[in-house]
N, C-alpha and C positions, 0 to 999 in steps of 0.2 A: 219505796219509790225513788229511783235514781234520776236526777235531773242533769241535763247538760248545762254547764255553766255558760251564761250569756255575758260575754265581755263587752263592755262599753268603752274601755281603754281611756277613760278620763276625757272623752270628747263630748262636746255639746254642739247643738245646731245653732251656729251663729246667725242664721237667717230667721230664727224664730221671733215672732212678734212679742213673745214673753220678754225678750231682751230689749225690745223697742225697735227692732228692724222693720223697715217699711219700703214700699215701692215709691220712688220719687219721680220716675219718668218711664213712659212706655211709648213705643211708636204706634201701637194699635192694640186694643183688646175688645174688638167688636163682638166676638162670640162668647168670651168668658173673661171675667175680670182678672186683671193681673194680680190683684191682691190675694186671690185664692192660692197662688203658687207658694205662699209662705205659711199657709195654714198648718199648724202642728199636727193635726189629726190626719190619718191616712185618707187618701182620696176615695170617693164613693161614686157609684153610678146609679142614676135614677132613670129607670126604664120608662120611655114614653113621655118624659118631661121636656117641654119646649117653652122658651120665652119668646119675646117679641123679635129676637134676631135669629132664632134657630134652636138647635138642640142644646139643652142645658148641660154644661160640662164642668166638672169639679177641678178646675185648674185655670191656666191662662191660655186663651186661644185667640189668635188674630184672624182677620179675614183673609181670603185668598188674594195673594199679592199679584197685581196686574202691572206693576212697574218694576224698574230695576232696583236692586237692593235687597235688604233683609230686615226682619223685625228684631227688636231688642228691648230690654227693659233694664233699669238701673235700680239696684237695691242699696239703700243706705243702712249699714249695720247699726243696731242700737248701741253696741259696744264694740270697739275695734278688736280684731283678733287675727290669729294665724290659722290658716286652713290646712287640714291634713287629708281630708277625704271629701269627695263630692258625690252626691246622688242626683243624677238627672232622671227624674221619674216620669215616664209617659203612660202610667196606668190609665186604662180605659180610652186612651187616644189610639185609635186603630183606623188608619186611612186618612187621618188628619194630623198625624205627628210630623214634626219637621224632618227634613232629610238629614240635617246635621245640626249640632250645637257647639258652642264654644263659650269660654268664660274668661273675662278680663277683670283686673282689679286696680285700685288706686288708693292712696292714703292722702286724705286732705281734710282740713278743718272746714273747708267751704263746700257748698253743694253746687257750685258752678261747673257742671259737668262738661260744658263746652271747652273749658280750659284744661281738662284732664288729659294727661298723657298715659293712656291705659297700658297696663302691662299684662302680657299673656300669662294666664294661669293654666288653662287647658285649651289646646288648639282644637281645630275642627275634628269632631268625632261623629261617626255615623250613628244614627238612632234607629231603633226598631220600635214597632208598635207594642204598647202595653207591657213595658219592661223597665226595670231599674238598671240604669247605666252607672256603675260605680267606678270612680276614678280616684286613685291615690295621688296626693300632691306632696312633693318634697321641696319645701321652701320655709324659710324662717321669716319671711316678710309679713308685716302687719298691714291689714287692709281696713279701710273704713267704708269703701264703696265697691260694689261689684256690678259688672255689666254682663248680662246673660244674652247671648246672641243665638237666634234660631234662623236656620237657612232653609228655604227663603221665608217661610211663614209656618203657621200651624199651631199646635197646642202641646203644652207641657203641664202635667198635673202638679208636680211639686219639685222644688229644688231644695236639697239639704246641704248645708255647708258645715261639715263637721270639723271642729277645731277647738281652740282654747282662747280664752280672753287674754288680751294684752295686760300683763301685770303692771306695766309702766303706766297705762292709762287708767287703771282702777283707783289708784291713789287712796288706799284704805288708811283711815286715821286710827290712832291709838285710843279707841273708845269701844265701848261694848256694842257689838254688831251681831247679826245672824251669820255665824261662820259657815252655815250649811246652805246658804242662798246661792243660787245660780248667778244672781246679779253681782255677787261679790267674788265669784270665781270658783265656787264649788262645782263638782262634777261627779258622775257615777263611774265607779271602777268596774263593777260586775254585780250580777244577781243570779239567783238560781232559777227564777221564773218570773215572767211578767205577761201571763197569758191574756189578761183582760185590760191591763192598764200599764203604761210605761213608767219605769222607775224615775225618769227625769222629772215627772210631774211633782214628786214630793219635795223637790228643792226649788220649785217655782214660787214667785211672790203671790201674796194675796190668798184669799179663801178659794178653795176649789169650786168650779162652776157647777159640776155634777160628778157623778160616780166615775165617769170616763176620764175625769181630770185628776185622777189619782193613780197610785200603784196598786194593782190587784192581781193576785196569783190564781191559778186554777184550784179546784177543790182537791185537797190532798186525800188520797185513798190508802195511805200507809203511814208508818211512823215517820217522825221527823218534824221539821219546821222550815219556813222560808226565810230568806235573808237578802239583804242588799248592802253593798259596801260603798261608802262615799269618800271622796277625796275632798276634804273641807279646806277652808282657809287655815293657814297655820295659826293656831289659837292657844290661849292660856286663860287661866282664871274662869273656867266654865262655870256659869252660875245657874242657868235655866235650860231645860229641855222641854220641847213641846211636840207632842204627837197628836195629829188630828185625824179623826175618822169621819169627818163631815161627809154626808151622803151615803156612808156605808152603814146600813141598818140591819140587814140580815146576813151580812157577809164581812163583818169586821173581825179582826183577830181576837181571840180570848185574852191573850197576853202579848207583851212585847218586852224585849230587853235591848240594851245598847252597850256595845263594847267599843273601846277606843285605843288608839296607839299614836305615837309620834315617830314617823319613819322618814328615811331619806326619799326624796322625790325620784331617785334613780332605782328604787326597789322594784324588782320585777313583779308584775301584777299576779302571776301565778303563785309566786312566793307569798305575796300579800294575802291572797285568798287562803292558802294552805295554813299560814301562821295565825290567821284571824281567830281561830278557835281558842287560841291561848291569850288573846288580848284581855286586858283588865276590863272590868265592868264599870261603865259610867252610870248605868241604870240597870239594876237587877230586875228580874222578871216581875212585871207589874200588870195589873188588871187594866183592860181597855173596855170602853162602853161604846154603844152605837152613836153615830152622828154627833160627836163631841170633840172639843179640844181638850187634851189632857196635858196639864202642866206639872212638871216635876222639878224639884231642886236638886242640884248636883251635891251629893254628900259623900261621894266615894273618891273622886279624883280632882279635888279642889286646887292642888298645886301642880298638876301635871299639864304638860304641853300636849296638844292634840292636833292631828291633821288627817287622821283616817278614822272613820266611824263605821261600825257594822250594826245594822238594825236587824234584829231577829223578831219575826212574828210567829205566833203559835196558835194553831198549827198552820194556818193559811189565812187568806182573806185580803182585805185592802185597807190602806191608809191613804189619806189625801195630801197631807203635808208633814214635813219634819223640820223643826227649827232647833238650833243650838246657839245659845248666846254666850259670848265671851269676848276677850280682848285679842287684838291681832298681835302676833309675834313678829317683830320687825327684824 
């Protein structure tokens, strides 16, 4: 079975509540809560479901505007970062989507948005019903706050702000940390499959909420195995590795292995994937069990520096979290 490689290009969703991002202001969310726009899960539609204000929608929706102006909300990022790609998602909003949207940003330690001098990130673009509107951004600016404008009113299901965390703001100390945590700057390079659950879930903090809060591949009907490559924090003195299969009971992998390398950040992702088969083993093929946290000691690469990890699962299935503890290379 040949799979098309899914490139994540080291980008994470800066608007995710996993990072602590939240809505701190909205002009109106009469029909649907503004908080839903940040939900990491894909939007859904519930046929025939109404609440006290009207049709229940999985996103942010304002009332029909009868005055001059437009609606907007302000997102405070949990961790400052640089934005490379934006997804304005109007899934299931059909007839009630905005005519146009735009995005502005600002960098501030304060939440006093009245004093902000917003900078244009994306100018007004026309929106269509039930569609992903993907926009690439070429800028090195770091933002702490984002202002999403909708013209004149209506609903947006999700906004995704794909980018990278500001290394300057992370301030990682020279002590043992989880080098594979999204909170510390880890990200996904690529994977071969994520049919049931996104790879980003395995680098999230805390214990998985359910099976959907992990990485799960489709059922393999041929030879081979599934894999995911992470770009971790530059680390050394790796001591412990943790692979969790919490909530995966009839669909956990039989085995897993972990390979590692220390590469230049300028290395092309296609080259990384191609050469990953030759990386040294941080953890050789090991048994996994259902609904359990598996803890392993690093016995193979004690003195090696590491900043890329390849997790192989055999033959398929799901894991909920991956952690790798070591010290930061300054």
